[in-house]
C-alpha beads as a LAMMPS data file, in Angstrom:
LAMMPS data file: protein, C-alpha beads

101 atoms
100 bonds

1 atom types
1 bond types

-500.0 500.0 xlo xhi
-500.0 500.0 ylo yhi
-500.0 500.0 zlo zhi

Masses

1 110.0

Atoms # bond

1 1 1 -60.707 -2.628 -13.710
2 1 1 -58.638 -1.973 -10.607
3 1 1 -55.851 0.613 -10.529
4 1 1 -54.210 -0.601 -7.322
5 1 1 -51.966 -3.058 -9.173
6 1 1 -53.652 -6.164 -7.788
7 1 1 -56.367 -6.616 -10.365
8 1 1 -56.899 -9.048 -13.215
9 1 1 -55.400 -6.743 -15.843
10 1 1 -52.235 -6.309 -13.847
11 1 1 -52.013 -10.072 -13.259
12 1 1 -52.528 -10.782 -16.962
13 1 1 -49.791 -8.296 -17.898
14 1 1 -47.375 -9.918 -15.479
15 1 1 -48.100 -13.404 -16.806
16 1 1 -47.769 -12.306 -20.426
17 1 1 -44.532 -10.447 -19.782
18 1 1 -43.017 -13.194 -17.636
19 1 1 -42.777 -10.947 -14.608
20 1 1 -44.786 -13.315 -12.445
21 1 1 -42.144 -16.064 -12.449
22 1 1 -39.364 -13.618 -11.725
23 1 1 -41.241 -12.149 -8.770
24 1 1 -42.040 -15.591 -7.365
25 1 1 -38.415 -16.711 -7.745
26 1 1 -37.197 -13.570 -6.033
27 1 1 -39.686 -14.055 -3.226
28 1 1 -38.531 -17.656 -2.646
29 1 1 -34.815 -16.823 -2.521
30 1 1 -33.550 -14.896 0.469
31 1 1 -31.827 -11.688 -0.473
32 1 1 -28.069 -11.809 -0.133
33 1 1 -26.796 -9.459 2.524
34 1 1 -23.303 -8.097 2.000
35 1 1 -20.926 -9.475 4.585
36 1 1 -19.192 -6.911 6.714
37 1 1 -15.421 -7.113 7.034
38 1 1 -14.703 -9.128 3.905
39 1 1 -12.394 -6.602 2.244
40 1 1 -9.032 -8.010 1.331
41 1 1 -5.688 -6.395 0.506
42 1 1 -2.734 -8.134 -1.098
43 1 1 0.725 -6.625 -0.830
44 1 1 3.196 -7.540 -3.537
45 1 1 6.603 -8.990 -2.772
46 1 1 8.237 -5.832 -4.116
47 1 1 6.180 -3.640 -1.757
48 1 1 7.114 -5.894 1.171
49 1 1 10.797 -5.609 0.251
50 1 1 10.541 -1.806 0.037
51 1 1 8.883 -1.737 3.442
52 1 1 11.673 -3.904 4.897
53 1 1 14.342 -1.604 3.417
54 1 1 12.562 1.476 4.754
55 1 1 12.518 -0.052 8.248
56 1 1 16.248 -0.837 8.008
57 1 1 17.038 2.720 6.913
58 1 1 15.042 4.194 9.793
59 1 1 16.879 2.099 12.397
60 1 1 19.599 3.977 14.252
61 1 1 23.110 2.983 13.240
62 1 1 25.257 2.941 16.376
63 1 1 28.548 2.541 14.464
64 1 1 27.837 5.575 12.299
65 1 1 26.655 7.608 15.285
66 1 1 29.883 6.755 17.125
67 1 1 31.955 7.797 14.090
68 1 1 30.087 11.113 13.790
69 1 1 30.522 11.790 17.514
70 1 1 34.270 11.116 17.256
71 1 1 34.570 13.571 14.355
72 1 1 32.526 16.201 16.248
73 1 1 34.810 15.879 19.267
74 1 1 37.897 16.181 17.046
75 1 1 36.487 19.276 15.337
76 1 1 35.581 20.866 18.664
77 1 1 39.065 20.226 20.097
78 1 1 40.824 21.313 16.904
79 1 1 42.519 17.968 16.358
80 1 1 40.564 16.900 13.291
81 1 1 43.047 16.560 10.446
82 1 1 42.452 14.903 7.144
83 1 1 44.728 14.910 4.159
84 1 1 43.728 16.225 0.767
85 1 1 44.716 12.903 -0.727
86 1 1 42.185 11.049 1.454
87 1 1 39.457 13.493 0.406
88 1 1 40.377 13.084 -3.261
89 1 1 40.430 9.304 -2.987
90 1 1 36.997 9.326 -1.334
91 1 1 35.576 11.598 -4.048
92 1 1 36.932 9.407 -6.840
93 1 1 35.629 6.285 -5.134
94 1 1 32.171 7.853 -4.798
95 1 1 32.095 8.957 -8.456
96 1 1 33.124 5.498 -9.669
97 1 1 30.563 3.822 -7.405
98 1 1 27.799 6.126 -8.677
99 1 1 28.802 5.409 -12.284
100 1 1 28.551 1.651 -11.737
101 1 1 25.179 1.808 -10.022

Bonds

1 1 1 2
2 1 2 3
3 1 3 4
4 1 4 5
5 1 5 6
6 1 6 7
7 1 7 8
8 1 8 9
9 1 9 10
10 1 10 11
11 1 11 12
12 1 12 13
13 1 13 14
14 1 14 15
15 1 15 16
16 1 16 17
17 1 17 18
18 1 18 19
19 1 19 20
20 1 20 21
21 1 21 22
22 1 22 23
23 1 23 24
24 1 24 25
25 1 25 26
26 1 26 27
27 1 27 28
28 1 28 29
29 1 29 30
30 1 30 31
31 1 31 32
32 1 32 33
33 1 33 34
34 1 34 35
35 1 35 36
36 1 36 37
37 1 37 38
38 1 38 39
39 1 39 40
40 1 40 41
41 1 41 42
42 1 42 43
43 1 43 44
44 1 44 45
45 1 45 46
46 1 46 47
47 1 47 48
48 1 48 49
49 1 49 50
50 1 50 51
51 1 51 52
52 1 52 53
53 1 53 54
54 1 54 55
55 1 55 56
56 1 56 57
57 1 57 58
58 1 58 59
59 1 59 60
60 1 60 61
61 1 61 62
62 1 62 63
63 1 63 64
64 1 64 65
65 1 65 66
66 1 66 67
67 1 67 68
68 1 68 69
69 1 69 70
70 1 70 71
71 1 71 72
72 1 72 73
73 1 73 74
74 1 74 75
75 1 75 76
76 1 76 77
77 1 77 78
78 1 78 79
79 1 79 80
80 1 80 81
81 1 81 82
82 1 82 83
83 1 83 84
84 1 84 85
85 1 85 86
86 1 86 87
87 1 87 88
88 1 88 89
89 1 89 90
90 1 90 91
91 1 91 92
92 1 92 93
93 1 93 94
94 1 94 95
95 1 95 96
96 1 96 97
97 1 97 98
98 1 98 99
99 1 99 100
100 1 100 101
């Protein structure tokens, strides 16, 4: 009897247990190596739309910047005048818009 695992008893055990065929099949087939760089990411249409909106929001708005600058100049010179009615109308418009959305 050999203890090294290469004797007749070991061979008989492998044949009886069906290990011999599995080992031979594994030895004949090359082992599959994982391919590097095969990860894949899919971005949903909704995520793409959110990204597009975020980019639009982060773009500078020249018209708004010009309007803000004009108001700053008017405030600095003391000529900025707005009626209470215009403020009230804007507040009501904003409340109604928020209620609809």
